[in-house]
PDBQT receptor file of N, H, CA, C and O in Angstrom, charges set to zero:
ATOM      1  N   UNK A   1     -17.346  -3.416 -48.222  1.00  0.00    +0.000 N 
ATOM      2  CA  UNK A   1     -16.560  -3.318 -49.378  1.00  0.00    +0.000 C 
ATOM      3  C   UNK A   1     -16.560  -4.634 -50.137  1.00  0.00    +0.000 C 
ATOM      4  O   UNK A   1     -16.298  -5.681 -49.545  1.00  0.00    +0.000 OA
ATOM      5  N   UNK A   2     -16.840  -4.606 -51.395  1.00  0.00    +0.000 N 
ATOM      6  H   UNK A   2     -17.053  -3.756 -51.876  1.00  0.00    +0.000 HD
ATOM      7  CA  UNK A   2     -16.779  -5.834 -52.227  1.00  0.00    +0.000 C 
ATOM      8  C   UNK A   2     -15.361  -6.076 -52.736  1.00  0.00    +0.000 C 
ATOM      9  O   UNK A   2     -14.999  -5.638 -53.828  1.00  0.00    +0.000 OA
ATOM     10  N   UNK A   3     -14.597  -6.749 -51.966  1.00  0.00    +0.000 N 
ATOM     11  H   UNK A   3     -14.890  -7.105 -51.078  1.00  0.00    +0.000 HD
ATOM     12  CA  UNK A   3     -13.160  -6.959 -52.244  1.00  0.00    +0.000 C 
ATOM     13  C   UNK A   3     -12.950  -7.772 -53.499  1.00  0.00    +0.000 C 
ATOM     14  O   UNK A   3     -11.926  -7.582 -54.156  1.00  0.00    +0.000 OA
ATOM     15  N   UNK A   4     -13.869  -8.687 -53.889  1.00  0.00    +0.000 N 
ATOM     16  H   UNK A   4     -14.700  -8.842 -53.355  1.00  0.00    +0.000 HD
ATOM     17  CA  UNK A   4     -13.686  -9.475 -55.027  1.00  0.00    +0.000 C 
ATOM     18  C   UNK A   4     -13.628  -8.747 -56.304  1.00  0.00    +0.000 C 
ATOM     19  O   UNK A   4     -13.205  -9.314 -57.311  1.00  0.00    +0.000 OA
ATOM     20  N   UNK A   5     -14.051  -7.453 -56.322  1.00  0.00    +0.000 N 
ATOM     21  H   UNK A   5     -14.394  -6.993 -55.504  1.00  0.00    +0.000 HD
ATOM     22  CA  UNK A   5     -14.059  -6.653 -57.506  1.00  0.00    +0.000 C 
ATOM     23  C   UNK A   5     -12.652  -5.975 -57.724  1.00  0.00    +0.000 C 
ATOM     24  O   UNK A   5     -12.257  -5.603 -58.828  1.00  0.00    +0.000 OA
ATOM     25  N   UNK A   6     -11.949  -5.856 -56.566  1.00  0.00    +0.000 N 
ATOM     26  H   UNK A   6     -12.270  -6.158 -55.668  1.00  0.00    +0.000 HD
ATOM     27  CA  UNK A   6     -10.590  -5.241 -56.665  1.00  0.00    +0.000 C 
ATOM     28  C   UNK A   6      -9.633  -6.405 -56.882  1.00  0.00    +0.000 C 
ATOM     29  O   UNK A   6      -9.719  -7.447 -56.233  1.00  0.00    +0.000 OA
ATOM     30  N   UNK A   7      -8.687  -6.178 -57.854  1.00  0.00    +0.000 N 
ATOM     31  H   UNK A   7      -8.617  -5.331 -58.382  1.00  0.00    +0.000 HD
ATOM     32  CA  UNK A   7      -7.741  -7.211 -58.172  1.00  0.00    +0.000 C 
ATOM     33  C   UNK A   7      -6.323  -6.797 -57.853  1.00  0.00    +0.000 C 
ATOM     34  O   UNK A   7      -6.003  -5.609 -57.903  1.00  0.00    +0.000 OA
ATOM     35  N   UNK A   8      -5.478  -7.734 -57.530  1.00  0.00    +0.000 N 
ATOM     36  H   UNK A   8      -5.738  -8.699 -57.489  1.00  0.00    +0.000 HD
ATOM     37  CA  UNK A   8      -4.082  -7.487 -57.274  1.00  0.00    +0.000 C 
ATOM     38  C   UNK A   8      -3.405  -7.205 -58.658  1.00  0.00    +0.000 C 
ATOM     39  O   UNK A   8      -3.567  -7.969 -59.609  1.00  0.00    +0.000 OA
ATOM     40  N   UNK A   9      -2.662  -6.106 -58.724  1.00  0.00    +0.000 N 
ATOM     41  H   UNK A   9      -2.531  -5.485 -57.951  1.00  0.00    +0.000 HD
ATOM     42  CA  UNK A   9      -1.973  -5.721 -59.897  1.00  0.00    +0.000 C 
ATOM     43  C   UNK A   9      -0.925  -6.732 -60.305  1.00  0.00    +0.000 C 
ATOM     44  O   UNK A   9      -0.725  -6.927 -61.504  1.00  0.00    +0.000 OA
ATOM     45  N   UNK A  10      -0.247  -7.382 -59.386  1.00  0.00    +0.000 N 
ATOM     46  H   UNK A  10      -0.409  -7.224 -58.412  1.00  0.00    +0.000 HD
ATOM     47  CA  UNK A  10       0.784  -8.357 -59.628  1.00  0.00    +0.000 C 
ATOM     48  C   UNK A  10       0.261  -9.730 -60.071  1.00  0.00    +0.000 C 
ATOM     49  O   UNK A  10       0.805 -10.362 -60.976  1.00  0.00    +0.000 OA
ATOM     50  N   UNK A  11      -0.801 -10.163 -59.410  1.00  0.00    +0.000 N 
ATOM     51  H   UNK A  11      -1.243  -9.649 -58.674  1.00  0.00    +0.000 HD
ATOM     52  CA  UNK A  11      -1.317 -11.551 -59.628  1.00  0.00    +0.000 C 
ATOM     53  C   UNK A  11      -2.625 -11.622 -60.366  1.00  0.00    +0.000 C 
ATOM     54  O   UNK A  11      -3.022 -12.716 -60.767  1.00  0.00    +0.000 OA
ATOM     55  N   UNK A  12      -3.318 -10.528 -60.570  1.00  0.00    +0.000 N 
ATOM     56  H   UNK A  12      -2.996  -9.640 -60.244  1.00  0.00    +0.000 HD
ATOM     57  CA  UNK A  12      -4.588 -10.472 -61.178  1.00  0.00    +0.000 C 
ATOM     58  C   UNK A  12      -5.647 -11.387 -60.460  1.00  0.00    +0.000 C 
ATOM     59  O   UNK A  12      -6.556 -11.943 -61.075  1.00  0.00    +0.000 OA
ATOM     60  N   UNK A  13      -5.452 -11.493 -59.117  1.00  0.00    +0.000 N 
ATOM     61  H   UNK A  13      -4.714 -11.041 -58.617  1.00  0.00    +0.000 HD
ATOM     62  CA  UNK A  13      -6.440 -12.235 -58.292  1.00  0.00    +0.000 C 
ATOM     63  C   UNK A  13      -7.348 -11.287 -57.562  1.00  0.00    +0.000 C 
ATOM     64  O   UNK A  13      -6.931 -10.197 -57.169  1.00  0.00    +0.000 OA
ATOM     65  N   UNK A  14      -8.608 -11.696 -57.373  1.00  0.00    +0.000 N 
ATOM     66  H   UNK A  14      -8.947 -12.581 -57.692  1.00  0.00    +0.000 HD
ATOM     67  CA  UNK A  14      -9.537 -10.922 -56.630  1.00  0.00    +0.000 C 
ATOM     68  C   UNK A  14      -9.090 -10.889 -55.159  1.00  0.00    +0.000 C 
ATOM     69  O   UNK A  14      -8.648 -11.920 -54.654  1.00  0.00    +0.000 OA
ATOM     70  N   UNK A  15      -9.186  -9.747 -54.445  1.00  0.00    +0.000 N 
ATOM     71  H   UNK A  15      -9.545  -8.909 -54.855  1.00  0.00    +0.000 HD
ATOM     72  CA  UNK A  15      -8.807  -9.622 -53.114  1.00  0.00    +0.000 C 
ATOM     73  C   UNK A  15      -9.837 -10.187 -52.161  1.00  0.00    +0.000 C 
ATOM     74  O   UNK A  15     -11.038 -10.135 -52.426  1.00  0.00    +0.000 OA
ATOM     75  N   UNK A  16      -9.366 -10.724 -51.055  1.00  0.00    +0.000 N 
ATOM     76  H   UNK A  16      -8.390 -10.765 -50.840  1.00  0.00    +0.000 HD
ATOM     77  CA  UNK A  16     -10.229 -11.255 -50.032  1.00  0.00    +0.000 C 
ATOM     78  C   UNK A  16      -9.941 -10.572 -48.670  1.00  0.00    +0.000 C 
ATOM     79  O   UNK A  16      -8.829 -10.085 -48.466  1.00  0.00    +0.000 OA
ATOM     80  N   UNK A  17     -10.894 -10.529 -47.757  1.00  0.00    +0.000 N 
ATOM     81  H   UNK A  17     -11.797 -10.925 -47.923  1.00  0.00    +0.000 HD
ATOM     82  CA  UNK A  17     -10.708  -9.888 -46.451  1.00  0.00    +0.000 C 
ATOM     83  C   UNK A  17      -9.819 -10.840 -45.613  1.00  0.00    +0.000 C 
ATOM     84  O   UNK A  17     -10.042 -12.050 -45.571  1.00  0.00    +0.000 OA
ATOM     85  N   UNK A  18      -8.801 -10.244 -44.947  1.00  0.00    +0.000 N 
ATOM     86  H   UNK A  18      -8.619  -9.261 -44.980  1.00  0.00    +0.000 HD
ATOM     87  CA  UNK A  18      -7.964 -11.082 -44.132  1.00  0.00    +0.000 C 
ATOM     88  C   UNK A  18      -7.523 -10.257 -42.893  1.00  0.00    +0.000 C 
ATOM     89  O   UNK A  18      -7.140  -9.096 -43.037  1.00  0.00    +0.000 OA
ATOM     90  N   UNK A  19      -7.573 -10.827 -41.733  1.00  0.00    +0.000 N 
ATOM     91  H   UNK A  19      -7.884 -11.771 -41.617  1.00  0.00    +0.000 HD
ATOM     92  CA  UNK A  19      -7.059 -10.152 -40.519  1.00  0.00    +0.000 C 
ATOM     93  C   UNK A  19      -5.530 -10.000 -40.727  1.00  0.00    +0.000 C 
ATOM     94  O   UNK A  19      -4.813 -10.971 -40.969  1.00  0.00    +0.000 OA
ATOM     95  N   UNK A  20      -5.085  -8.775 -40.625  1.00  0.00    +0.000 N 
ATOM     96  H   UNK A  20      -5.668  -7.986 -40.429  1.00  0.00    +0.000 HD
ATOM     97  CA  UNK A  20      -3.693  -8.462 -40.901  1.00  0.00    +0.000 C 
ATOM     98  C   UNK A  20      -3.096  -7.730 -39.731  1.00  0.00    +0.000 C 
ATOM     99  O   UNK A  20      -3.725  -6.835 -39.165  1.00  0.00    +0.000 OA
ATOM    100  N   UNK A  21      -1.840  -8.114 -39.348  1.00  0.00    +0.000 N 
ATOM    101  H   UNK A  21      -1.330  -8.840 -39.808  1.00  0.00    +0.000 HD
ATOM    102  CA  UNK A  21      -1.158  -7.482 -38.179  1.00  0.00    +0.000 C 
ATOM    103  C   UNK A  21      -0.305  -6.316 -38.689  1.00  0.00    +0.000 C 
ATOM    104  O   UNK A  21       0.503  -6.443 -39.609  1.00  0.00    +0.000 OA
ATOM    105  N   UNK A  22      -0.539  -5.155 -38.024  1.00  0.00    +0.000 N 
ATOM    106  H   UNK A  22      -1.196  -5.052 -37.276  1.00  0.00    +0.000 HD
ATOM    107  CA  UNK A  22       0.256  -3.940 -38.338  1.00  0.00    +0.000 C 
ATOM    108  C   UNK A  22       1.127  -3.578 -37.126  1.00  0.00    +0.000 C 
ATOM    109  O   UNK A  22       0.759  -3.838 -35.981  1.00  0.00    +0.000 OA
ATOM    110  N   UNK A  23       2.268  -2.984 -37.402  1.00  0.00    +0.000 N 
ATOM    111  H   UNK A  23       2.567  -2.773 -38.332  1.00  0.00    +0.000 HD
ATOM    112  CA  UNK A  23       3.097  -2.534 -36.367  1.00  0.00    +0.000 C 
ATOM    113  C   UNK A  23       3.467  -1.063 -36.609  1.00  0.00    +0.000 C 
ATOM    114  O   UNK A  23       3.824  -0.677 -37.722  1.00  0.00    +0.000 OA
ATOM    115  N   UNK A  24       3.375  -0.244 -35.536  1.00  0.00    +0.000 N 
ATOM    116  H   UNK A  24       3.085  -0.557 -34.632  1.00  0.00    +0.000 HD
ATOM    117  CA  UNK A  24       3.684   1.187 -35.592  1.00  0.00    +0.000 C 
ATOM    118  C   UNK A  24       4.299   1.618 -34.265  1.00  0.00    +0.000 C 
ATOM    119  O   UNK A  24       3.676   1.437 -33.219  1.00  0.00    +0.000 OA
ATOM    120  N   UNK A  25       5.458   2.162 -34.281  1.00  0.00    +0.000 N 
ATOM    121  H   UNK A  25       5.964   2.309 -35.132  1.00  0.00    +0.000 HD
ATOM    122  CA  UNK A  25       6.145   2.663 -33.103  1.00  0.00    +0.000 C 
ATOM    123  C   UNK A  25       6.248   1.579 -32.036  1.00  0.00    +0.000 C 
ATOM    124  O   UNK A  25       6.052   1.830 -30.846  1.00  0.00    +0.000 OA
ATOM    125  N   UNK A  26       6.559   0.380 -32.489  1.00  0.00    +0.000 N 
ATOM    126  H   UNK A  26       6.719   0.177 -33.455  1.00  0.00    +0.000 HD
ATOM    127  CA  UNK A  26       6.686  -0.740 -31.557  1.00  0.00    +0.000 C 
ATOM    128  C   UNK A  26       5.426  -1.385 -30.968  1.00  0.00    +0.000 C 
ATOM    129  O   UNK A  26       5.495  -2.308 -30.156  1.00  0.00    +0.000 OA
ATOM    130  N   UNK A  27       4.265  -0.859 -31.412  1.00  0.00    +0.000 N 
ATOM    131  H   UNK A  27       4.209  -0.110 -32.072  1.00  0.00    +0.000 HD
ATOM    132  CA  UNK A  27       3.000  -1.402 -31.000  1.00  0.00    +0.000 C 
ATOM    133  C   UNK A  27       2.349  -2.225 -32.120  1.00  0.00    +0.000 C 
ATOM    134  O   UNK A  27       2.527  -1.892 -33.292  1.00  0.00    +0.000 OA
ATOM    135  N   UNK A  28       1.653  -3.214 -31.818  1.00  0.00    +0.000 N 
ATOM    136  H   UNK A  28       1.508  -3.484 -30.867  1.00  0.00    +0.000 HD
ATOM    137  CA  UNK A  28       0.953  -4.048 -32.802  1.00  0.00    +0.000 C 
ATOM    138  C   UNK A  28      -0.537  -3.910 -32.682  1.00  0.00    +0.000 C 
ATOM    139  O   UNK A  28      -1.075  -3.802 -31.580  1.00  0.00    +0.000 OA
ATOM    140  N   UNK A  29      -1.206  -3.913 -33.812  1.00  0.00    +0.000 N 
ATOM    141  H   UNK A  29      -0.769  -4.001 -34.707  1.00  0.00    +0.000 HD
ATOM    142  CA  UNK A  29      -2.642  -3.946 -33.859  1.00  0.00    +0.000 C 
ATOM    143  C   UNK A  29      -3.062  -4.635 -35.123  1.00  0.00    +0.000 C 
ATOM    144  O   UNK A  29      -2.341  -4.644 -36.121  1.00  0.00    +0.000 OA
ATOM    145  N   UNK A  30      -4.276  -5.232 -35.066  1.00  0.00    +0.000 N 
ATOM    146  H   UNK A  30      -4.862  -5.225 -34.255  1.00  0.00    +0.000 HD
ATOM    147  CA  UNK A  30      -4.718  -5.972 -36.273  1.00  0.00    +0.000 C 
ATOM    148  C   UNK A  30      -5.999  -5.366 -36.792  1.00  0.00    +0.000 C 
ATOM    149  O   UNK A  30      -6.717  -4.676 -36.068  1.00  0.00    +0.000 OA
ATOM    150  N   UNK A  31      -6.276  -5.632 -38.052  1.00  0.00    +0.000 N 
ATOM    151  H   UNK A  31      -5.692  -6.193 -38.639  1.00  0.00    +0.000 HD
ATOM    152  CA  UNK A  31      -7.481  -5.125 -38.654  1.00  0.00    +0.000 C 
ATOM    153  C   UNK A  31      -7.719  -5.971 -40.014  1.00  0.00    +0.000 C 
ATOM    154  O   UNK A  31      -6.776  -6.340 -40.713  1.00  0.00    +0.000 OA
ATOM    155  N   UNK A  32      -9.027  -6.232 -40.308  1.00  0.00    +0.000 N 
ATOM    156  H   UNK A  32      -9.793  -5.933 -39.740  1.00  0.00    +0.000 HD
ATOM    157  CA  UNK A  32      -9.304  -7.002 -41.528  1.00  0.00    +0.000 C 
ATOM    158  C   UNK A  32      -9.199  -5.980 -42.723  1.00  0.00    +0.000 C 
ATOM    159  O   UNK A  32      -9.831  -4.924 -42.748  1.00  0.00    +0.000 OA
ATOM    160  N   UNK A  33      -8.355  -6.393 -43.690  1.00  0.00    +0.000 N 
ATOM    161  H   UNK A  33      -7.842  -7.251 -43.669  1.00  0.00    +0.000 HD
ATOM    162  CA  UNK A  33      -8.177  -5.576 -44.864  1.00  0.00    +0.000 C 
ATOM    163  C   UNK A  33      -8.193  -6.450 -46.078  1.00  0.00    +0.000 C 
ATOM    164  O   UNK A  33      -7.953  -7.652 -45.973  1.00  0.00    +0.000 OA
ATOM    165  N   UNK A  34      -8.469  -5.887 -47.233  1.00  0.00    +0.000 N 
ATOM    166  H   UNK A  34      -8.664  -4.910 -47.318  1.00  0.00    +0.000 HD
ATOM    167  CA  UNK A  34      -8.434  -6.617 -48.491  1.00  0.00    +0.000 C 
ATOM    168  C   UNK A  34      -6.962  -7.080 -48.759  1.00  0.00    +0.000 C 
ATOM    169  O   UNK A  34      -6.012  -6.310 -48.618  1.00  0.00    +0.000 OA
ATOM    170  N   UNK A  35      -6.833  -8.355 -49.146  1.00  0.00    +0.000 N 
ATOM    171  H   UNK A  35      -7.605  -8.980 -49.261  1.00  0.00    +0.000 HD
ATOM    172  CA  UNK A  35      -5.517  -8.941 -49.317  1.00  0.00    +0.000 C 
ATOM    173  C   UNK A  35      -5.484  -9.908 -50.501  1.00  0.00    +0.000 C 
ATOM    174  O   UNK A  35      -6.454 -10.633 -50.720  1.00  0.00    +0.000 OA
ATOM    175  N   UNK A  36      -4.403  -9.937 -51.262  1.00  0.00    +0.000 N 
ATOM    176  H   UNK A  36      -3.615  -9.348 -51.085  1.00  0.00    +0.000 HD
ATOM    177  CA  UNK A  36      -4.299 -10.890 -52.361  1.00  0.00    +0.000 C 
ATOM    178  C   UNK A  36      -4.077 -12.289 -51.831  1.00  0.00    +0.000 C 
ATOM    179  O   UNK A  36      -3.111 -12.507 -51.099  1.00  0.00    +0.000 OA
ATOM    180  N   UNK A  37      -4.945 -13.269 -52.172  1.00  0.00    +0.000 N 
ATOM    181  H   UNK A  37      -5.729 -13.092 -52.767  1.00  0.00    +0.000 HD
ATOM    182  CA  UNK A  37      -4.742 -14.636 -51.600  1.00  0.00    +0.000 C 
ATOM    183  C   UNK A  37      -3.469 -15.348 -52.175  1.00  0.00    +0.000 C 
ATOM    184  O   UNK A  37      -3.041 -16.375 -51.649  1.00  0.00    +0.000 OA
ATOM    185  N   UNK A  38      -2.887 -14.788 -53.247  1.00  0.00    +0.000 N 
ATOM    186  H   UNK A  38      -3.234 -13.953 -53.674  1.00  0.00    +0.000 HD
ATOM    187  CA  UNK A  38      -1.730 -15.422 -53.843  1.00  0.00    +0.000 C 
ATOM    188  C   UNK A  38      -0.386 -14.881 -53.269  1.00  0.00    +0.000 C 
ATOM    189  O   UNK A  38       0.442 -15.642 -52.769  1.00  0.00    +0.000 OA
ATOM    190  N   UNK A  39      -0.209 -13.563 -53.361  1.00  0.00    +0.000 N 
ATOM    191  H   UNK A  39      -0.881 -12.945 -53.768  1.00  0.00    +0.000 HD
ATOM    192  CA  UNK A  39       1.061 -12.982 -52.971  1.00  0.00    +0.000 C 
ATOM    193  C   UNK A  39       1.008 -12.362 -51.549  1.00  0.00    +0.000 C 
ATOM    194  O   UNK A  39       2.053 -12.105 -50.951  1.00  0.00    +0.000 OA
ATOM    195  N   UNK A  40      -0.178 -12.130 -51.026  1.00  0.00    +0.000 N 
ATOM    196  H   UNK A  40      -1.027 -12.339 -51.512  1.00  0.00    +0.000 HD
ATOM    197  CA  UNK A  40      -0.298 -11.568 -49.719  1.00  0.00    +0.000 C 
ATOM    198  C   UNK A  40      -0.232 -10.097 -49.590  1.00  0.00    +0.000 C 
ATOM    199  O   UNK A  40      -0.287  -9.588 -48.470  1.00  0.00    +0.000 OA
ATOM    200  N   UNK A  41      -0.115  -9.362 -50.681  1.00  0.00    +0.000 N 
ATOM    201  H   UNK A  41      -0.071  -9.775 -51.591  1.00  0.00    +0.000 HD
ATOM    202  CA  UNK A  41      -0.034  -7.952 -50.647  1.00  0.00    +0.000 C 
ATOM    203  C   UNK A  41      -1.434  -7.440 -50.106  1.00  0.00    +0.000 C 
ATOM    204  O   UNK A  41      -2.485  -8.008 -50.404  1.00  0.00    +0.000 OA
ATOM    205  N   UNK A  42      -1.370  -6.361 -49.315  1.00  0.00    +0.000 N 
ATOM    206  H   UNK A  42      -0.516  -5.900 -49.073  1.00  0.00    +0.000 HD
ATOM    207  CA  UNK A  42      -2.624  -5.864 -48.776  1.00  0.00    +0.000 C 
ATOM    208  C   UNK A  42      -2.979  -4.504 -49.507  1.00  0.00    +0.000 C 
ATOM    209  O   UNK A  42      -2.115  -3.796 -50.024  1.00  0.00    +0.000 OA
ATOM    210  N   UNK A  43      -4.324  -4.206 -49.501  1.00  0.00    +0.000 N 
ATOM    211  H   UNK A  43      -5.026  -4.781 -49.081  1.00  0.00    +0.000 HD
ATOM    212  CA  UNK A  43      -4.795  -2.917 -49.992  1.00  0.00    +0.000 C 
ATOM    213  C   UNK A  43      -5.342  -2.202 -48.828  1.00  0.00    +0.000 C 
ATOM    214  O   UNK A  43      -6.198  -2.734 -48.122  1.00  0.00    +0.000 OA
ATOM    215  N   UNK A  44      -4.864  -0.958 -48.580  1.00  0.00    +0.000 N 
ATOM    216  H   UNK A  44      -4.168  -0.526 -49.153  1.00  0.00    +0.000 HD
ATOM    217  CA  UNK A  44      -5.357  -0.132 -47.455  1.00  0.00    +0.000 C 
ATOM    218  C   UNK A  44      -6.228   0.866 -48.126  1.00  0.00    +0.000 C 
ATOM    219  O   UNK A  44      -5.741   1.782 -48.788  1.00  0.00    +0.000 OA
ATOM    220  N   UNK A  45      -7.623   0.692 -47.952  1.00  0.00    +0.000 N 
ATOM    221  H   UNK A  45      -8.019  -0.052 -47.414  1.00  0.00    +0.000 HD
ATOM    222  CA  UNK A  45      -8.498   1.681 -48.537  1.00  0.00    +0.000 C 
ATOM    223  C   UNK A  45      -8.261   3.081 -47.942  1.00  0.00    +0.000 C 
ATOM    224  O   UNK A  45      -7.882   3.208 -46.778  1.00  0.00    +0.000 OA
ATOM    225  N   UNK A  46      -8.490   4.142 -48.763  1.00  0.00    +0.000 N 
ATOM    226  H   UNK A  46      -8.798   4.039 -49.709  1.00  0.00    +0.000 HD
ATOM    227  CA  UNK A  46      -8.243   5.523 -48.271  1.00  0.00    +0.000 C 
ATOM    228  C   UNK A  46      -9.032   5.834 -46.998  1.00  0.00    +0.000 C 
ATOM    229  O   UNK A  46      -8.500   6.482 -46.097  1.00  0.00    +0.000 OA
ATOM    230  N   UNK A  47     -10.289   5.387 -46.904  1.00  0.00    +0.000 N 
ATOM    231  H   UNK A  47     -10.721   4.860 -47.636  1.00  0.00    +0.000 HD
ATOM    232  CA  UNK A  47     -11.058   5.732 -45.685  1.00  0.00    +0.000 C 
ATOM    233  C   UNK A  47     -10.431   5.062 -44.457  1.00  0.00    +0.000 C 
ATOM    234  O   UNK A  47     -10.590   5.595 -43.359  1.00  0.00    +0.000 OA
ATOM    235  N   UNK A  48      -9.731   3.930 -44.575  1.00  0.00    +0.000 N 
ATOM    236  H   UNK A  48      -9.602   3.498 -45.467  1.00  0.00    +0.000 HD
ATOM    237  CA  UNK A  48      -9.071   3.283 -43.417  1.00  0.00    +0.000 C 
ATOM    238  C   UNK A  48      -7.782   4.095 -43.094  1.00  0.00    +0.000 C 
ATOM    239  O   UNK A  48      -7.493   4.414 -41.941  1.00  0.00    +0.000 OA
ATOM    240  N   UNK A  49      -7.038   4.404 -44.158  1.00  0.00    +0.000 N 
ATOM    241  H   UNK A  49      -7.272   4.145 -45.095  1.00  0.00    +0.000 HD
ATOM    242  CA  UNK A  49      -5.725   5.106 -43.899  1.00  0.00    +0.000 C 
ATOM    243  C   UNK A  49      -5.950   6.510 -43.300  1.00  0.00    +0.000 C 
ATOM    244  O   UNK A  49      -5.222   6.963 -42.417  1.00  0.00    +0.000 OA
ATOM    245  N   UNK A  50      -6.960   7.150 -43.809  1.00  0.00    +0.000 N 
ATOM    246  H   UNK A  50      -7.552   6.782 -44.527  1.00  0.00    +0.000 HD
ATOM    247  CA  UNK A  50      -7.228   8.506 -43.341  1.00  0.00    +0.000 C 
ATOM    248  C   UNK A  50      -8.106   8.548 -42.136  1.00  0.00    +0.000 C 
ATOM    249  O   UNK A  50      -8.202   9.590 -41.488  1.00  0.00    +0.000 OA
ATOM    250  N   UNK A  51      -8.747   7.470 -41.808  1.00  0.00    +0.000 N 
ATOM    251  H   UNK A  51      -8.669   6.624 -42.335  1.00  0.00    +0.000 HD
ATOM    252  CA  UNK A  51      -9.626   7.447 -40.623  1.00  0.00    +0.000 C 
ATOM    253  C   UNK A  51      -9.021   6.698 -39.420  1.00  0.00    +0.000 C 
ATOM    254  O   UNK A  51      -8.279   7.262 -38.617  1.00  0.00    +0.000 OA
ATOM    255  N   UNK A  52      -9.352   5.477 -39.339  1.00  0.00    +0.000 N 
ATOM    256  H   UNK A  52      -9.955   5.019 -39.992  1.00  0.00    +0.000 HD
ATOM    257  CA  UNK A  52      -8.966   4.683 -38.102  1.00  0.00    +0.000 C 
ATOM    258  C   UNK A  52      -7.460   4.551 -37.967  1.00  0.00    +0.000 C 
ATOM    259  O   UNK A  52      -6.964   4.632 -36.843  1.00  0.00    +0.000 OA
ATOM    260  N   UNK A  53      -6.704   4.355 -39.028  1.00  0.00    +0.000 N 
ATOM    261  H   UNK A  53      -7.107   4.290 -39.940  1.00  0.00    +0.000 HD
ATOM    262  CA  UNK A  53      -5.217   4.176 -38.879  1.00  0.00    +0.000 C 
ATOM    263  C   UNK A  53      -4.607   5.564 -38.432  1.00  0.00    +0.000 C 
ATOM    264  O   UNK A  53      -3.713   5.627 -37.588  1.00  0.00    +0.000 OA
ATOM    265  N   UNK A  54      -5.119   6.608 -39.018  1.00  0.00    +0.000 N 
ATOM    266  H   UNK A  54      -5.845   6.557 -39.703  1.00  0.00    +0.000 HD
ATOM    267  CA  UNK A  54      -4.578   7.913 -38.581  1.00  0.00    +0.000 C 
ATOM    268  C   UNK A  54      -4.847   8.218 -37.112  1.00  0.00    +0.000 C 
ATOM    269  O   UNK A  54      -4.020   8.796 -36.407  1.00  0.00    +0.000 OA
ATOM    270  N   UNK A  55      -6.081   7.789 -36.666  1.00  0.00    +0.000 N 
ATOM    271  H   UNK A  55      -6.752   7.319 -37.239  1.00  0.00    +0.000 HD
ATOM    272  CA  UNK A  55      -6.397   7.919 -35.225  1.00  0.00    +0.000 C 
ATOM    273  C   UNK A  55      -5.445   7.129 -34.336  1.00  0.00    +0.000 C 
ATOM    274  O   UNK A  55      -4.948   7.650 -33.338  1.00  0.00    +0.000 OA
ATOM    275  N   UNK A  56      -5.194   5.898 -34.688  1.00  0.00    +0.000 N 
ATOM    276  H   UNK A  56      -5.597   5.474 -35.499  1.00  0.00    +0.000 HD
ATOM    277  CA  UNK A  56      -4.272   5.069 -33.956  1.00  0.00    +0.000 C 
ATOM    278  C   UNK A  56      -2.855   5.653 -33.910  1.00  0.00    +0.000 C 
ATOM    279  O   UNK A  56      -2.202   5.687 -32.867  1.00  0.00    +0.000 OA
ATOM    280  N   UNK A  57      -2.409   6.111 -35.091  1.00  0.00    +0.000 N 
ATOM    281  H   UNK A  57      -2.940   6.084 -35.938  1.00  0.00    +0.000 HD
ATOM    282  CA  UNK A  57      -1.060   6.730 -35.133  1.00  0.00    +0.000 C 
ATOM    283  C   UNK A  57      -0.991   7.904 -34.182  1.00  0.00    +0.000 C 
ATOM    284  O   UNK A  57      -0.046   8.030 -33.403  1.00  0.00    +0.000 OA
ATOM    285  N   UNK A  58      -2.005   8.773 -34.247  1.00  0.00    +0.000 N 
ATOM    286  H   UNK A  58      -2.773   8.671 -34.880  1.00  0.00    +0.000 HD
ATOM    287  CA  UNK A  58      -2.023   9.952 -33.369  1.00  0.00    +0.000 C 
ATOM    288  C   UNK A  58      -2.023   9.606 -31.883  1.00  0.00    +0.000 C 
ATOM    289  O   UNK A  58      -1.344  10.241 -31.076  1.00  0.00    +0.000 OA
ATOM    290  N   UNK A  59      -2.795   8.590 -31.549  1.00  0.00    +0.000 N 
ATOM    291  H   UNK A  59      -3.347   8.074 -32.204  1.00  0.00    +0.000 HD
ATOM    292  CA  UNK A  59      -2.860   8.111 -30.161  1.00  0.00    +0.000 C 
ATOM    293  C   UNK A  59      -1.515   7.574 -29.699  1.00  0.00    +0.000 C 
ATOM    294  O   UNK A  59      -1.107   7.862 -28.573  1.00  0.00    +0.000 OA
ATOM    295  N   UNK A  60      -0.817   6.815 -30.512  1.00  0.00    +0.000 N 
ATOM    296  H   UNK A  60      -1.148   6.582 -31.427  1.00  0.00    +0.000 HD
ATOM    297  CA  UNK A  60       0.442   6.265 -30.138  1.00  0.00    +0.000 C 
ATOM    298  C   UNK A  60       1.515   7.391 -30.075  1.00  0.00    +0.000 C 
ATOM    299  O   UNK A  60       2.379   7.350 -29.199  1.00  0.00    +0.000 OA
ATOM    300  N   UNK A  61       1.475   8.338 -30.940  1.00  0.00    +0.000 N 
ATOM    301  H   UNK A  61       0.773   8.371 -31.652  1.00  0.00    +0.000 HD
ATOM    302  CA  UNK A  61       2.439   9.382 -30.966  1.00  0.00    +0.000 C 
ATOM    303  C   UNK A  61       2.327  10.302 -29.737  1.00  0.00    +0.000 C 
ATOM    304  O   UNK A  61       3.316  10.874 -29.276  1.00  0.00    +0.000 OA
ATOM    305  N   UNK A  62       1.070  10.427 -29.212  1.00  0.00    +0.000 N 
ATOM    306  H   UNK A  62       0.267   9.963 -29.586  1.00  0.00    +0.000 HD
ATOM    307  CA  UNK A  62       0.839  11.249 -28.020  1.00  0.00    +0.000 C 
ATOM    308  C   UNK A  62       1.312  10.603 -26.789  1.00  0.00    +0.000 C 
ATOM    309  O   UNK A  62       1.502  11.297 -25.790  1.00  0.00    +0.000 OA
ATOM    310  N   UNK A  63       1.529   9.260 -26.772  1.00  0.00    +0.000 N 
ATOM    311  H   UNK A  63       1.374   8.697 -27.584  1.00  0.00    +0.000 HD
ATOM    312  CA  UNK A  63       1.925   8.540 -25.541  1.00  0.00    +0.000 C 
ATOM    313  C   UNK A  63       3.443   8.726 -25.280  1.00  0.00    +0.000 C 
ATOM    314  O   UNK A  63       3.969   8.201 -24.298  1.00  0.00    +0.000 OA
TER     315      UNK A  63
């Protein structure tokens, strides 16, 4: 994904890939996602939200 083409709506800065920590149901996991270098807001691409993140959520809910 060419994150430099996607811009933060708040800061108008090009997004950069950054390892980001996520928490769900008391569990932590990290993944590189596009992030604004100025304000730190992250962009979760639909393929990640509907793919890998959905799988992790399902696995954690089954435990």
